[in-house]
N, C-alpha and C positions, 0 to 999 in steps of 0.2 A: 349165498354167493361168497366165494373166497377170493379176495383180491390181494395179490402178493406184492410186497414192496421190498425189492432186493436191497441188501446193505449198501451197495454202491449208488443207489438212487437217492440216498440221504444227502442233505447239505452238510459239508464238512468245513470246519475252520480250524486253523492252527495258529495259536498265539504264543508258541514257544512253551510257556508254562502250562498251557491248557490246550488239549485237543478235544474237539467236540464234534458229534454227529447229531444232526437235528432230524427227527422224523416228521415234525410239523413246523410250520412257520414259527420263527423265534429270532429275536435280536435283529441282526441286519439281513436275515433271510426272510423274505415274505413271498408266499405263493397264495393268491386268493382262493385257489382250488385245494389247498392243503393246510387248513387252519385248525381242524378239529375232527374227532371221530366220536360222536355223542358228546359227553362231557369231558372226554380226554382231549386236551389241547396242547400239551407239551410232553415229549418223550425224548430226552437228551441222553446220549451215551457219552460220558465225559471221562477224561483222564487228566488228573491235576498233579503237577510236579510237587515234590516235597517242599513244605514250608511256604506254599503259595495257596491262593484261593480267592474267593469272592468276598470283598470287603463289605462293610455294613451298607445295606440297601433296603428299600421298603417294598412291601407287597400288600395287596388288599384283595379280598373276596376270591381266595383260591385255596385249594387243598394241595399241599406240596409234599410229595413223598420222595425220599432218597433211599435207594437200596445199594449198599456197598458191596461190590463184588470182590475187591481186594484192597488192602491198605486201611487207612483210618480217615475219618471225616469229623472235624470238630465244629459244633454248632454253638452259636451264642446269639441271644436275641434280647429285644427291649422289654420283654416280660420277665427277664431274670433267669431264663433257662440257659444252661451250658452243659453240653454233653459231648462225648466222643463215641462215634459209632464205627464198628468194624464189620467184618464178614460175619454173618449170622445174626445181624441186627438190622432194623429198619427204623427210620425216623419219619414222623408225620407232623407237619406244621399246618395249622389252619390260620391263614392270614386274617380272615374275618374283616373287622372294621379297620384294621391296619396294624402292621408289625414291621419292625426293622430287625434284620438278622444278618449274620455273616456265616459263611461256610468255608473252612480253611483246612488244608492238609497239615496236621501237626507233626508229621513224621518225615524221615529222610526219603523213604520209598514213595513211589507214586501211589495215588489212590484212584481206583477205577469205580465209577458209580453210575447208576441210572437215576436220572432226575425226572420225575413224573408230576405233571400238573393236571388236576381234575377240578372242574367247576363244581362248587358245592350246590346242593339242592336248596339251600336256604341262605339268604344274604344277611348281613349285619350280625354275624356270630361274633362272640368274644374270641380274640386271638388265643390260640392254645398250641401246645407242643408236647409230643411224647416220643419215647423210644420204646421199642419192643425187641425182644430177642427170641430166636427160634433155633432149634437144633437142626443143622443141615442134614443129619441122617434121617430126619422125619420127612424129608421131601423125596426120599428114594422110591422111585416107581409109583409115586402118587402125587396128587395136587395138594400142596400144603398152603392153606390160607395164611397170609402174613399181614394183610391190611383188609379191613372190611367194615361195612356199616353194621354188621352183626358182631356182637361182642363174643370173645372167647379167649382162652389162654394163649399167650404169645402172639396175639393179634392186635395191631394198632387200629384205632377207630378212625373212620373217615366219614365226613358229613355228605355222603352221596350213596345212592343205591348201587354200590360198586364193591367188588372183591378182587384182590390181587392174589394170585397163586404162584408159588414157585414149585418147580419139579426138576428132579434129576433122574432121567430114565437110563437104565442099563441097556446094553446091547440086546436087541431082540424083544424088548418090552413094548407093550401097548397099554395105554390108559384111555378111558372114555370120559367125556365131559358132557353134561346135560344142563340146560338152563330153560327158563320160561320162554315161550314164544314171544317174538317181538323185541328181543334184546340183541346186544352186539357182543362180539368176542374179539379181543385183540391178542395176538400171539406174537411173542418176540423170542427168537432163538439166541440164547446167550452163548452157548457152545454146542458144537456138533451139528448133526443133520437130523431133521425131523420131517416126517411125512404126515399130512393131514388127510383124513378120510380116504386113505389108500392111493392117492394120486398126486396131491399137491406137495411138492418138495420144498422145504425151507432149509437154507444153509446158514452158517454162522452169521449172526447179526441181521438176518432177514426178518421181516415182519409180515403178518397177515391181518387184514381187517375183514371181519366176517359178519355178514348180515343174512337174515332169512334162513338161518340154520340153527336149530336148538340142540342138535346132537353133533359132537365132534370126536373123532377118533384120532389119537396122537400116537404115532409109532416111530421107533428108531431102530435101525439095523446095527449101528455102531456106537450108540450112546449119544445123549443130548441133555443139555440143561436149558430150561425155558422159563419164561414168565407168561402167564395167561391172565388177562383182565376181563372180568365179566362186567359188562356195561349196560346201562339203560339205553 
């Protein structure tokens, strides 16, 4: 089953320096029927003004992934890590038994990012942090893994049976995705228009939550950039 969630169905908030769109319950938005999809429980589409950001705050028992779409994001945490992430890079933080961190835009221009929270398959992990870089040209007309429980070059490790793929499809291209039976697929259109299995159309910033399908065909007539998450 493919269930479409249009971009306009998301909860939006505007704090001046921060514009956010929440795909799941988060912060002051709570919908008891929209709290998670498998272990995926937060998917925020954020734009942060220059030299603003999220001050030091705590987290526990969560895998937190940030994918920068444009601009820069500076991370600092209580384990001593400090890094700046831009387009072509991903950061993954395992909050584990507890961590305090901040995420700030260090530049004059806005930073646009996807913030994704996934529940770990094991609790009481030691907090950890890493950044990984990928070549954007490597996602042209194919699914490029950028975060996964399976190790590989340019892939950040996550403590859950989950893989995040980025792809940029040129006009007229089709790719296919297969997974084991009984798993879930989450698709988010970053840019462009995407058609799933020949009939389900997703526009910019639309999402689809997919169950009971282990094969998926992704096609675009005019070009599309997307994120696909393979979930238990």
